[in-house]
C-alpha positions as CSV (number, residue, x, y, z in Angstrom):
1,M,-6.9,11.5,1.6
2,L,-7.3,8.0,3.1
3,T,-7.6,7.9,6.9
4,K,-5.9,5.4,9.1
5,P,-7.6,3.3,11.8
6,I,-6.2,3.9,15.3
7,F,-5.7,0.9,17.6
8,Y,-5.6,1.8,21.3
9,D,-3.5,0.5,24.1
10,S,-5.1,0.7,27.6
11,D,-2.9,3.5,28.9
12,V,-4.2,6.2,26.4
13,I,-7.9,5.5,26.9
14,I,-7.5,5.3,30.7
15,C,-6.3,8.9,30.7
16,F,-9.7,10.0,29.5
17,L,-12.1,7.4,31.0
18,E,-10.8,7.7,34.6
19,I,-11.3,11.4,34.7
20,E,-14.7,11.3,32.9
21,K,-13.3,13.0,29.7
22,Q,-14.4,10.4,27.2
23,D,-16.4,13.1,25.4
24,L,-13.1,14.6,24.2
25,L,-12.4,11.4,22.3
26,K,-15.9,11.4,20.8
27,K,-15.3,14.9,19.5
28,L,-12.1,13.9,17.8
29,F,-12.7,10.4,16.6
30,S,-15.5,8.6,14.7
31,K,-14.7,5.4,16.7
32,I,-12.1,3.6,18.8
33,E,-10.6,0.3,17.7
34,M,-9.8,-1.7,20.9
35,P,-7.8,-4.9,20.7
36,Q,-9.3,-7.8,22.6
37,Q,-6.4,-8.0,25.1
38,V,-6.8,-4.3,25.9
39,F,-10.5,-4.9,26.6
40,I,-9.5,-7.7,28.9
41,E,-7.0,-5.5,30.8
42,L,-9.6,-2.7,31.2
43,T,-12.3,-5.0,32.6
44,K,-10.2,-6.7,35.2
45,E,-11.3,-6.6,38.9
46,K,-8.6,-4.1,39.9
47,T,-9.6,-1.6,37.1
48,P,-11.3,1.5,38.6
49,K,-15.0,1.1,38.5
50,N,-15.6,4.4,36.6
51,V,-13.2,3.2,33.8
52,K,-15.2,0.0,33.4
53,N,-18.5,1.8,33.5
54,N,-17.5,4.4,31.0
55,L,-16.0,1.8,28.7
56,K,-19.2,-0.3,28.9
57,K,-21.2,2.8,27.9
58,L,-19.0,3.6,24.9
59,I,-19.2,0.0,23.7
60,S,-23.1,0.1,24.0
61,E,-23.1,3.3,22.0
62,G,-21.0,1.7,19.3
63,F,-18.1,4.1,19.7
64,V,-15.7,1.4,20.9
65,E,-15.2,-1.6,18.6
66,I,-13.5,-4.7,20.1
67,R,-11.0,-6.2,17.6
68,E,-10.1,-9.9,18.1
69,I,-7.1,-11.5,16.5
70,N,-7.8,-15.0,15.3
71,F,-5.3,-17.8,15.7
72,A,-2.9,-18.4,12.8
73,T,-3.8,-15.3,10.9
74,P,-1.1,-12.8,9.7
75,E,-2.1,-10.5,12.6
76,Y,-1.7,-13.4,15.1
77,I,1.7,-14.3,13.8
78,K,2.9,-10.7,14.2
79,Y,1.3,-10.5,17.7
80,D,3.0,-13.7,18.8
81,C,6.4,-12.5,17.6
82,I,6.0,-9.1,19.1
83,S,4.7,-10.3,22.5
84,K,7.5,-12.8,22.8
85,G,10.2,-10.3,22.0
86,Y,11.4,-12.0,18.8
87,W,11.5,-8.7,16.9
88,S,13.1,-6.7,19.6
89,K,16.9,-6.1,19.4
90,D,17.3,-7.1,23.1
91,L,14.6,-9.8,22.9
92,Q,12.4,-7.8,25.3
93,S,8.9,-9.2,25.5
94,V,6.0,-6.7,25.0
95,G,2.6,-6.6,26.8
96,K,-0.3,-8.4,25.2
97,G,-2.3,-5.2,24.7
98,E,0.5,-3.3,23.1
99,S,1.4,-6.3,20.9
100,E,-2.1,-6.7,19.6
101,A,-2.4,-3.0,18.9
102,I,0.9,-3.0,16.9
103,A,0.0,-6.2,15.0
104,L,-3.4,-4.8,14.0
105,A,-1.8,-1.5,13.0
106,I,0.8,-3.2,10.8
107,E,-1.8,-5.4,9.0
108,N,-4.3,-2.6,8.6
109,N,-2.1,0.3,7.7
110,G,-3.0,1.9,11.0
111,I,-1.8,4.0,14.0
112,V,-1.0,2.8,17.5
113,A,-2.4,4.9,20.3
114,S,0.0,4.3,23.3
115,N,1.9,6.3,25.9
116,N,4.1,3.3,26.6
117,L,6.9,4.2,24.2
118,N,9.4,1.9,25.8
119,D,7.3,-1.1,24.6
120,V,5.9,0.2,21.2
121,E,8.4,2.6,19.7
122,E,11.0,0.2,18.5
123,I,8.7,-2.1,16.6
124,C,6.5,0.8,15.3
125,E,9.7,2.4,13.9
126,E,10.8,-0.8,12.2
127,F,7.4,-1.1,10.4
128,N,6.9,2.6,9.9
129,V,3.7,2.6,12.1
130,P,2.7,6.0,13.4
131,I,2.1,6.4,17.2
132,I,-0.4,8.8,18.8
133,T,-0.2,9.5,22.5
134,A,-2.6,11.1,25.0
135,S,-0.3,14.2,24.8
136,I,-0.7,14.5,21.1
137,I,-4.5,13.9,21.3
138,L,-4.8,16.7,23.8
139,S,-2.7,19.0,21.6
140,F,-4.9,18.4,18.6
141,A,-8.0,19.0,20.7
142,Y,-6.5,22.4,21.5
143,E,-5.4,23.2,17.9
144,L,-8.8,22.3,16.6
145,Q,-10.3,24.8,19.1
146,L,-12.4,22.1,20.8
147,Y,-11.0,23.2,24.1
148,S,-9.2,26.3,25.4
149,K,-5.6,26.1,26.6
150,D,-6.9,26.5,30.2
151,E,-9.2,23.6,29.8
152,I,-6.5,21.4,28.3
153,N,-4.1,22.4,31.1
154,S,-6.8,21.3,33.6
155,I,-7.4,18.0,31.9
156,W,-3.6,17.4,31.8
157,S,-3.3,18.1,35.5
158,K,-6.2,15.7,36.3
159,I,-4.5,12.9,34.3
160,I,-1.3,13.4,36.4
161,D,-3.1,13.8,39.7
162,E,-6.0,11.2,39.4
163,T,-4.5,8.4,37.2
164,Y,-1.4,6.4,37.3
165,Q,-0.4,7.5,33.8
166,I,2.8,9.5,33.3
167,M,2.8,12.5,31.1
168,P,5.9,13.7,29.3
169,C,5.9,17.2,31.0
170,H,4.3,18.6,34.2
171,T,2.1,21.0,32.2
172,F,0.5,21.1,28.8
173,D,2.0,24.5,28.1
174,K,5.5,23.1,28.4
175,Y,4.7,20.0,26.3
176,Y,3.0,21.9,23.5
177,K,5.9,24.4,23.3
178,E,8.8,22.0,23.5
179,L,7.7,18.6,22.4
180,F,4.5,18.5,20.4
181,K,6.1,19.4,17.0
182,K,8.9,16.8,17.5
183,D,6.4,14.1,18.5
184,C,4.3,14.8,15.4
185,E,7.4,14.3,13.3
186,N,9.1,11.4,15.1
187,L,6.1,9.5,16.5
188,L,3.1,10.4,14.3
189,K,5.3,10.5,11.2
190,N,3.8,13.8,10.2
191,Y,0.4,12.2,9.6
192,D,-2.0,15.1,9.0
193,F,-4.5,14.4,11.8
194,K,-6.4,17.6,11.4
195,K,-7.3,16.7,7.8
196,H,-8.4,13.3,9.1
197,Y,-10.6,15.0,11.7
198,K,-12.2,17.4,9.2
199,K,-12.9,14.6,6.7
200,E,-14.5,12.4,9.4
201,K,-16.7,15.2,10.6
202,K,-18.2,16.3,7.3
């Protein structure tokens, strides 16, 4: 089974870096592909210091790879069209980080990691690009028995309480029971993440 690269928007990785849970990502993924515009967003002055420090450490360890889109390439053309709203039904512009993640995923048969479904879902649906959210990531961490349900519930609560990120439900239990399966079908396109994980960890 071929595995798909995952291109991260800032909102997903912030969920873990801001609460010092980057090790969860390291247990699940072999590396993180970060678009250049997302890196710029995460290193701005207003970004929490621990987010920047944790990101810097992950880059130095080689776990985070920065992906730059070069001018006039197929990726750039898609990025430009997406960011300016040319491919949106209502001509709604899309953030630079989200646009780069989508363009990279389209050109590299990848997955977009984003919680910002209002910005990414329409274009990803049009190009059949799977989406993985922080909620889905936490659910797989539980299903793979990397963390107990109590531990995931605690991480979930910290994301809500300590970051500006919005989760789809107030508790992990509710999300896992009511939405996880639907999100795997509708967002992740039934991509078998657990086989991906096992293959990467052999």
